[in-house]
N, C-alpha and C positions, 0 to 999 in steps of 0.2 A: 656572131656577136662576141665582142670581148669586154671582159671585164677589167677596169683598172684595179691594181692592188690598192687597198687603203693606205692612206699616207701615215708613216711611223711618226711618233713624237718622241721627245726626250725621254718622257715618262715611260716609253715602251722600252728603251735601251737597257741592256744588262751590264753589270759591272765587268770592268776590263774592255768593254766595246769602245772603239775609236770611231765617232761621227763626225760628220760635216753637217752645219746648219744650213738647211734648204732655205727656210723662210721662218719669220716670227708671224704667227697668225694675227690678224686683226682683232680688236675686241677686248685686249688686255688692258687697255687705259694705261694707268700709271705703271701696272706692272710691266707692260711692254717697254715702256721707256726707261724703267730701272734696269731691266735686261740689257738693253742697248748701251746703257751707261757702264756697266760692268764688263762690256766687251763681247758679249753674246750678240753677234752680228752675222748676218747672212754670209757663208763662205767660211766662218771660223770653224776649227776643229777643236772638238771636244773630246776628253777622255772620261768616260764613267768611271770614277774610282770606286764608289760603294753605294750602296742603298741602305736605309735603315730596315729592320726586320719586317715591317709593314709597308715599305715601299716610299715612305714619306719621312724625311727628306732624301733628295739625291744629291750625292756631292760629285761635282765635276772638276776636271782641271782645264782651264782655258786661260792662255796668255800667261804661264808660269804662276797662275793663282788657283787657290781651291775654293769653290764656291758651293755653298750647300743651296739648293733650290727646291722649294715644296713642290710636290707632285702637281699640284693644280697650276703653278706656274709652268713646269716642264711641258704641261700639255699644250702650251700656246707654241712651243719650239718645234718645228716640223725638221726631221732630219733626214739625210740621204745615205 
């Protein structure tokens, strides 16, 4: 029997890590739409710039912009 690895989210990524968005999980409601409006879409590549000392917020670079995302919002973004 094989066990699949748990999916990683943007909240799990470390500073300096370059990740690709696999999908945005459902259930975010207006948060999901706001992420899509900022260019955080499936297939986009992000660079995790830094995290605050307690991990919230997370600063990412996407489409030549720097965006600060709450840890709770980053948990909706599944990465590859």
